[in-house]
N, C-alpha and C positions, 0 to 999 in steps of 0.2 A: 637179575642175579644169574650167574652162569653155573652150570653143573657139567661134570665130565663123566664119560663112560667109555667103554672099549667095544669095538666091533672087530670080530675075528674074521680074517680073510680065508679063502679056501685052502691056502697053503700054510695056515697056522700062524701067520703074522697078526699083529693087532694094530688097529687104527684108533688113535685117541680122538674121541668125538667130544665136541663142545656144544652145549645147548643153552640158548638164551630165550626162554619162553616169554610170551606176553602175559603180563599179570592182570588178573581181574576182568578180562574181557576176551571173547573169542578172537583169534587171529584172523586177519583179513587174507593173508597169504603167508608163504614161507620163503625166506631167503636162505640159500645155502652158500656160505662164503668159501672160496677156494684160494688159499694163500699162496705166497710167492716162494722163490728159491731161497733156501737156507734159513727160513723163518718158521713161524708156527701160528696157528689160528688164535692163540691167546692174545696176540698183538692187536686183534680187531675188536676188543671189548667196547671201545668207544663207538665204533661203527655199529655194532650190534645194539648198543643203547639207543642210538638215533632211530634205527629201524624198529626196535621195540616200541619207542614212543609214537611211531607212525602206525602201529598196529600190526607189525610183522613179527612172526616167530622167526628166530634165527638159529641156524645150525652150522657147524663147520667140522672139518676133520683135519688133523695134522697129516700131511703126506707121509707115505712110506719113507723111512729114513730121515724123518724130520720131527722136531718137537718131541712129544711124548709117545709117538708111534714107534713100533719096533722097526728093525732093519738097520743096516749100516748107514751111517750119516752120509747123505748125498748119493747113496747107491740105489739101484733098482734091480729086481730080479728079471725084468723084461722091459723093453723099450716103451711099451704102451701101458705099463703098470699103473701110472697115475690116472689114466682115463678109465681103466678097468676098475680101479678102486673107487673112483667117483661114481660109477654105476652102482656099486654096492651101497654107497652112502645115500645116493638118490633113492634107491629102493627102501632103505631104512627110514628115511625122512618121509617118503610117501606113505609108508605103513603107519607112521606116527600121526600123520595129518591127512587122512583120507578125504579126497574131494577138494582140498585146498590148492590153489595155484602155487606153482613152484618157480622161483626165479633163481638163477645162478648168478653170483657176483664174484668174478675172478680177478685177482690182481697179479700182474706181471707173469711169472710162470703159471700161476693159477688162472690167469686170463687165457693163456694159450691152451691149458688143459680144458677149461670150460668151453672155449671156442671149438676145440677139436671134438669135444663131446657132442656139441650141437651140430657141427659140420658133418660129422660121421653118423648123425642120427642114432646115437647109442640108446637114448631114452628120450621121450618127449618132455619138453619143459615149456613153461608159459612165458618166460622172459629171460633175457641175458643182459647183464651189466658187465662191461669190461673196463678195468682200471689199469691204465698203462700196460696193456697186454704185450707179452713177448712174441709178437707176430713177425718180428725181424730181428734175429739174433746178431746180425751184422757180421757173420762169418764169411770169409773169402771161400772160393771154390776149393782151394787147397786145404783150408781148415775143415771144411765139411767132409772132404775126402779122408782127412786124418781121423776125424771123429768116427766116421763110418768104419774105418779099418780097426781102430782101437776097440770099438764096441764088439767086434768079432774076435780079435786076437787077445785082448786084455780087458774083458768086460767088467772085471772087478776093480780095475784101476780107478782111484779117486785122487783128485788134485784140488788145489785151491780154485775157487770160481772167479777170481780176479775182479770181483765187484768192489768198487770203491765206496765205502759207506758214507763218505762225505757228501755224496750226491743222492742220498736217499731223500733228504729234506733240508730246507734252509734252517729248520729248527734244530739247533745244536743239542738240545736236550733229547730229541728223538734219536739223533745219531748216537749219542752216548748211551742211551738206554738200550739200543740195538746191540752195541758193542759189549755191554755189560750183561746181556741176557744169556744165561747158560744154555738155553734151548735154541739159540741161534748158532749157526755154524757156516763155514765157508767151503765145505766139501762138495764136490760134484764128481759123479762117476761117469764112465764112458757112455753107458746107456742113456742116462739122463741128458748128457750133452748131445747125444744123437737126437733125442726127442726134441730138444730145443733147436737144433740145427735144421731139422727136416720138417717138423710138423707145421711150422708157419706157412710153408708153401702149400701144404694140404688144405689148411684153412682158407688161404687166399684163393685156391682153385674152387673151393666150395662156395665162395662168397656170392657169385652171380645167381646161385640157386637158393639163397638164404630165405627162410620163411619164419624165423622166430624174431619177435620184436626185440630190438637190441639198442642199448644205450652204450656208446663208446665214449669214455672220458680219458683223456691222455694229456701228458705233460709236454709242452712245447720245448722245454729246456731239459728234457730227459737225457741223462748221460749213461744210463744203464741199459736201456733198450732203445731201438731206433724209432722215433716218432713216424718215420716214413712208412713203417709197416702198418700203423694205425691209419694213416692217410690213404694208403692203397686199399686197405680193407673197406674203409668207409666209401670210397669211390666205386667199389665193385658191387657192394650189396645193394639190392633194389631199394630205392629211396623210401618206399613205404614201410620198410622194415628196420630202418636205422636212424638214429639221431647221434651225431658225433659232435663233441665239444672239445676243443683244444684249449687248455689253460696255459697260455703262452709262456709265462715266466716261472712256472712251477717245476720242481724236480720230481723224481720218479714216484715217490709215495704221496700221491695227491691228497689222500685222506689224513696225512700226517704233516701237512705243510703248516707254516705259520698262519696263513690265512686260508683255511680249508672251507670256510663258510660257503663260498660260491660253488664249491664242489658238492657239498651236502645239499645245498639249495637245488641244484640241477637234478641230483639223484631223487630228492623228494618230489620235485615237480614231475619228473618222468613217471615215477611210481604212482603218484596221485592221479595222473591222467589215464592210467591203465587198470588200476585196482580201486575198489571202494575202500577208502581209508576213513578213519575217524577224525582226521584233521592233522595237520603237520605241526609238530612241536620241536623244541630243541633238546 
Protein backbone atom coordinates (compact mmCIF):
# COMPACT_ATOMS: atom_id res chain seq x y z
CA UNK A 1 0.00 0.00 0.00
CA UNK A 2 1.32 3.43 -0.91
CA UNK A 3 1.04 6.69 0.98
CA UNK A 4 1.91 10.22 -0.09
CA UNK A 5 3.33 13.19 1.74
CA UNK A 6 5.14 16.43 0.89
CA UNK A 7 8.72 17.55 1.40
CA UNK A 8 9.39 21.29 1.33
CA UNK A 9 12.55 22.49 -0.41
CA UNK A 10 14.65 25.43 0.86
CA UNK A 11 13.10 27.79 -1.73
CA UNK A 12 9.53 26.93 -0.67
CA UNK A 13 8.60 24.44 -3.40
CA UNK A 14 7.16 21.06 -2.48
CA UNK A 15 8.14 17.59 -3.62
CA UNK A 16 5.44 14.91 -3.61
CA UNK A 17 6.83 11.84 -1.86
CA UNK A 18 5.54 8.30 -2.33
CA UNK A 19 6.12 5.62 0.29
CA UNK A 20 5.64 1.86 -0.14
CA UNK A 21 6.56 0.28 3.22
CA UNK A 22 7.22 -3.39 3.78
CA UNK A 23 4.37 -4.97 5.72
CA UNK A 24 4.72 -7.20 8.79
CA UNK A 25 8.51 -7.60 8.73
CA UNK A 26 11.62 -5.41 8.99
CA UNK A 27 12.91 -4.13 5.67
CA UNK A 28 16.18 -5.57 4.39
CA UNK A 29 17.12 -2.35 2.60
CA UNK A 30 15.55 0.71 1.01
CA UNK A 31 15.10 1.41 -2.71
CA UNK A 32 14.60 5.01 -3.80
CA UNK A 33 12.95 5.21 -7.24
CA UNK A 34 13.87 8.15 -9.50
CA UNK A 35 11.40 8.55 -12.38
CA UNK A 36 11.79 9.74 -15.96
CA UNK A 37 11.00 12.80 -18.05
CA UNK A 38 7.41 14.01 -18.16
CA UNK A 39 6.05 11.25 -15.91
CA UNK A 40 5.68 10.72 -12.14
CA UNK A 41 6.54 8.21 -9.45
CA UNK A 42 2.99 6.89 -9.21
CA UNK A 43 3.61 4.94 -12.42
CA UNK A 44 6.01 2.66 -10.51
CA UNK A 45 3.53 1.03 -8.15
CA UNK A 46 4.01 -2.38 -9.78
CA UNK A 47 7.80 -2.09 -9.43
CA UNK A 48 7.41 -1.10 -5.79
CA UNK A 49 5.14 -4.12 -5.20
CA UNK A 50 7.85 -6.48 -6.49
CA UNK A 51 10.48 -4.82 -4.33
CA UNK A 52 8.21 -4.95 -1.27
CA UNK A 53 7.69 -8.67 -1.85
CA UNK A 54 11.47 -9.13 -1.83
CA UNK A 55 11.80 -7.31 1.50
CA UNK A 56 12.62 -3.77 0.37
CA UNK A 57 11.01 -0.59 1.61
CA UNK A 58 10.43 1.70 -1.38
CA UNK A 59 10.28 5.48 -1.64
CA UNK A 60 10.10 7.93 -4.53
CA UNK A 61 9.56 11.60 -5.24
CA UNK A 62 7.97 13.40 -8.17
CA UNK A 63 10.60 15.66 -9.72
CA UNK A 64 10.24 19.41 -9.50
CA UNK A 65 7.82 20.42 -12.26
CA UNK A 66 6.45 16.89 -12.51
CA UNK A 67 3.55 14.89 -11.14
CA UNK A 68 2.10 16.27 -7.91
CA UNK A 69 5.21 18.32 -7.06
CA UNK A 70 5.15 22.09 -7.43
CA UNK A 71 6.91 24.06 -10.15
CA UNK A 72 6.20 24.85 -13.79
CA UNK A 73 5.71 21.67 -15.82
CA UNK A 74 9.08 20.68 -17.23
CA UNK A 75 10.79 23.76 -15.84
CA UNK A 76 13.67 23.99 -13.36
CA UNK A 77 14.89 26.87 -11.17
CA UNK A 78 18.49 25.74 -11.80
CA UNK A 79 20.23 23.27 -14.09
CA UNK A 80 21.26 20.93 -11.25
CA UNK A 81 17.97 21.17 -9.36
CA UNK A 82 17.00 17.50 -9.80
CA UNK A 83 20.28 16.34 -8.27
CA UNK A 84 19.94 18.85 -5.42
CA UNK A 85 16.39 17.67 -4.75
CA UNK A 86 17.49 14.04 -4.78
CA UNK A 87 19.92 14.88 -1.98
CA UNK A 88 17.00 16.21 0.10
CA UNK A 89 15.00 13.05 -0.55
CA UNK A 90 17.96 10.78 0.26
CA UNK A 91 18.42 12.61 3.55
CA UNK A 92 14.71 12.20 4.32
CA UNK A 93 14.79 8.49 3.51
CA UNK A 94 17.96 7.91 5.54
CA UNK A 95 16.30 9.60 8.53
CA UNK A 96 13.31 7.27 8.19
CA UNK A 97 15.46 4.13 7.91
CA UNK A 98 18.61 4.66 9.99
CA UNK A 99 21.23 2.02 9.38
CA UNK A 100 19.56 0.37 6.39
CA UNK A 101 21.37 0.14 3.02
CA UNK A 102 20.00 2.48 0.36
CA UNK A 103 19.79 1.68 -3.34
CA UNK A 104 18.91 4.21 -6.04
CA UNK A 105 16.85 2.92 -8.98
CA UNK A 106 16.63 5.51 -11.74
CA UNK A 107 14.82 5.25 -15.07
CA UNK A 108 15.63 7.33 -18.17
CA UNK A 109 16.04 10.95 -17.00
CA UNK A 110 15.92 9.51 -13.48
CA UNK A 111 18.79 7.21 -14.40
CA UNK A 112 20.84 10.22 -15.47
CA UNK A 113 19.95 12.03 -12.23
CA UNK A 114 20.86 9.01 -10.10
CA UNK A 115 24.10 8.39 -11.99
CA UNK A 116 25.03 12.08 -11.69
CA UNK A 117 24.30 11.90 -7.96
CA UNK A 118 26.66 8.93 -7.60
CA UNK A 119 29.31 10.21 -10.00
CA UNK A 120 29.48 13.55 -8.21
CA UNK A 121 29.52 11.79 -4.80
CA UNK A 122 26.70 13.99 -3.49
CA UNK A 123 25.77 11.43 -0.81
CA UNK A 124 26.98 7.88 -0.22
CA UNK A 125 24.64 5.11 -1.43
CA UNK A 126 24.97 1.34 -1.24
CA UNK A 127 23.85 0.40 -4.72
CA UNK A 128 22.63 1.83 -8.02
CA UNK A 129 20.23 0.38 -10.59
CA UNK A 130 19.92 2.15 -13.94
CA UNK A 131 16.97 1.44 -16.23
CA UNK A 132 17.37 2.76 -19.80
CA UNK A 133 19.34 5.75 -18.45
CA UNK A 134 19.56 8.94 -20.47
CA UNK A 135 23.36 8.89 -20.64
CA UNK A 136 23.36 9.93 -24.31
CA UNK A 137 20.69 12.41 -25.34
CA UNK A 138 21.73 12.09 -28.97
CA UNK A 139 22.10 15.85 -29.53
CA UNK A 140 24.41 17.25 -32.17
CA UNK A 141 27.10 19.80 -31.24
CA UNK A 142 24.88 22.56 -32.67
CA UNK A 143 21.87 21.40 -30.64
CA UNK A 144 23.95 21.34 -27.46
CA UNK A 145 25.16 24.88 -28.21
CA UNK A 146 21.58 26.00 -28.81
CA UNK A 147 20.45 24.48 -25.50
CA UNK A 148 23.32 26.16 -23.65
CA UNK A 149 22.45 29.55 -25.13
CA UNK A 150 18.73 29.20 -24.43
CA UNK A 151 19.33 28.23 -20.81
CA UNK A 152 21.04 31.61 -20.39
CA UNK A 153 18.92 33.94 -22.51
CA UNK A 154 15.50 32.24 -22.16
CA UNK A 155 15.70 29.96 -19.11
CA UNK A 156 11.93 29.97 -18.64
CA UNK A 157 11.19 28.77 -22.16
CA UNK A 158 9.36 25.43 -22.27
CA UNK A 159 8.59 23.44 -25.39
CA UNK A 160 7.40 19.95 -26.31
CA UNK A 161 9.94 17.23 -25.51
CA UNK A 162 9.37 15.45 -28.86
CA UNK A 163 9.26 11.99 -27.26
CA UNK A 164 7.10 9.57 -29.23
CA UNK A 165 4.95 7.66 -26.75
CA UNK A 166 4.55 4.81 -29.22
CA UNK A 167 8.08 3.72 -28.31
CA UNK A 168 7.62 3.57 -24.55
CA UNK A 169 6.49 -0.06 -24.68
CA UNK A 170 5.19 -2.71 -27.06
CA UNK A 171 2.17 -2.95 -24.73
CA UNK A 172 -0.44 -0.61 -26.23
CA UNK A 173 -2.30 -0.44 -22.92
CA UNK A 174 0.80 1.05 -21.30
CA UNK A 175 1.10 3.64 -24.06
CA UNK A 176 -2.58 4.60 -23.82
CA UNK A 177 -2.46 4.82 -20.02
CA UNK A 178 0.52 7.17 -20.30
CA UNK A 179 -1.33 9.38 -22.78
CA UNK A 180 -4.45 9.44 -20.61
CA UNK A 181 -2.58 10.17 -17.37
CA UNK A 182 -3.28 13.79 -16.31
CA UNK A 183 -0.03 13.86 -14.30
CA UNK A 184 2.11 13.11 -17.37
CA UNK A 185 3.15 15.98 -19.64
CA UNK A 186 5.39 16.70 -22.64
CA UNK A 187 6.95 19.98 -21.47
CA UNK A 188 10.69 20.56 -21.18
CA UNK A 189 12.40 23.79 -20.22
CA UNK A 190 15.78 25.12 -21.33
CA UNK A 191 17.52 24.29 -18.04
CA UNK A 192 16.22 20.73 -17.98
CA UNK A 193 17.24 20.31 -21.63
CA UNK A 194 20.72 21.55 -20.76
CA UNK A 195 21.00 19.03 -17.94
CA UNK A 196 20.03 16.25 -20.35
CA UNK A 197 22.46 17.52 -22.97
CA UNK A 198 25.50 17.95 -20.72
CA UNK A 199 25.30 15.69 -17.69
CA UNK A 200 25.74 12.41 -19.56
CA UNK A 201 29.30 13.46 -20.42
CA UNK A 202 29.96 14.22 -16.73
CA UNK A 203 28.79 10.73 -15.78
CA UNK A 204 30.85 9.11 -18.53
CA UNK A 205 33.94 11.00 -17.34
CA UNK A 206 33.37 9.72 -13.80
CA UNK A 207 32.86 6.11 -14.93
CA UNK A 208 36.52 4.95 -14.69
CA UNK A 209 36.53 5.96 -11.00
CA UNK A 210 33.18 4.29 -10.19
CA UNK A 211 33.03 2.53 -6.81
CA UNK A 212 29.30 1.92 -6.23
CA UNK A 213 27.89 -1.52 -7.16
CA UNK A 214 25.73 -0.85 -10.22
CA UNK A 215 23.24 -2.84 -12.25
CA UNK A 216 22.65 -1.40 -15.71
CA UNK A 217 19.51 -2.63 -17.52
CA UNK A 218 18.81 -1.15 -20.93
CA UNK A 219 16.75 -1.69 -24.05
CA UNK A 220 18.47 -2.65 -27.26
CA UNK A 221 15.61 -1.27 -29.37
CA UNK A 222 15.31 1.98 -27.42
CA UNK A 223 14.09 4.82 -29.65
CA UNK A 224 13.95 7.47 -26.88
CA UNK A 225 17.51 7.39 -25.54
CA UNK A 226 20.61 6.03 -27.25
CA UNK A 227 21.66 2.56 -26.07
CA UNK A 228 25.19 3.55 -27.07
CA UNK A 229 25.38 5.71 -23.95
CA UNK A 230 24.72 2.69 -21.75
CA UNK A 231 27.24 0.57 -23.64
CA UNK A 232 29.95 3.22 -23.30
CA UNK A 233 29.28 3.60 -19.59
CA UNK A 234 29.38 -0.15 -18.99
CA UNK A 235 32.69 -0.41 -20.83
CA UNK A 236 34.26 2.40 -18.78
CA UNK A 237 33.21 1.38 -15.26
CA UNK A 238 35.58 -1.06 -13.52
CA UNK A 239 34.17 -4.54 -14.12
CA UNK A 240 33.98 -5.34 -10.40
CA UNK A 241 31.44 -2.54 -9.90
CA UNK A 242 29.00 -3.11 -12.76
CA UNK A 243 26.77 -5.72 -14.32
CA UNK A 244 25.16 -4.65 -17.58
CA UNK A 245 22.31 -6.43 -19.36
CA UNK A 246 20.87 -5.41 -22.71
CA UNK A 247 17.32 -6.59 -23.46
CA UNK A 248 17.78 -6.58 -27.17
CA UNK A 249 14.21 -6.34 -28.46
CA UNK A 250 12.60 -4.19 -25.76
CA UNK A 251 11.51 -0.59 -25.99
CA UNK A 252 12.40 2.15 -23.50
CA UNK A 253 10.23 1.29 -20.47
CA UNK A 254 11.67 -2.12 -19.75
CA UNK A 255 9.61 -2.63 -16.56
CA UNK A 256 6.44 -1.91 -18.57
CA UNK A 257 7.06 -4.20 -21.52
CA UNK A 258 4.80 -7.09 -22.52
CA UNK A 259 7.38 -9.53 -21.23
CA UNK A 260 9.06 -7.74 -18.36
CA UNK A 261 9.66 -10.92 -16.37
CA UNK A 262 13.31 -11.32 -17.46
CA UNK A 263 13.92 -7.72 -16.38
CA UNK A 264 12.41 -8.27 -12.94
CA UNK A 265 14.26 -11.59 -12.64
CA UNK A 266 17.63 -9.93 -13.25
CA UNK A 267 16.80 -7.13 -10.81
CA UNK A 268 15.84 -9.64 -8.13
CA UNK A 269 18.90 -11.79 -8.77
CA UNK A 270 21.25 -8.83 -8.49
CA UNK A 271 19.65 -7.54 -5.30
CA UNK A 272 19.60 -11.00 -3.73
CA UNK A 273 23.33 -11.36 -4.34
CA UNK A 274 24.08 -8.14 -2.45
CA UNK A 275 21.49 -7.92 0.31
CA UNK A 276 20.05 -10.45 2.70
CA UNK A 277 16.52 -11.01 1.45
CA UNK A 278 13.74 -13.18 2.70
CA UNK A 279 13.38 -14.88 -0.69
CA UNK A 280 12.18 -13.79 -4.08
CA UNK A 281 8.48 -13.76 -4.91
CA UNK A 282 6.28 -12.29 -7.62
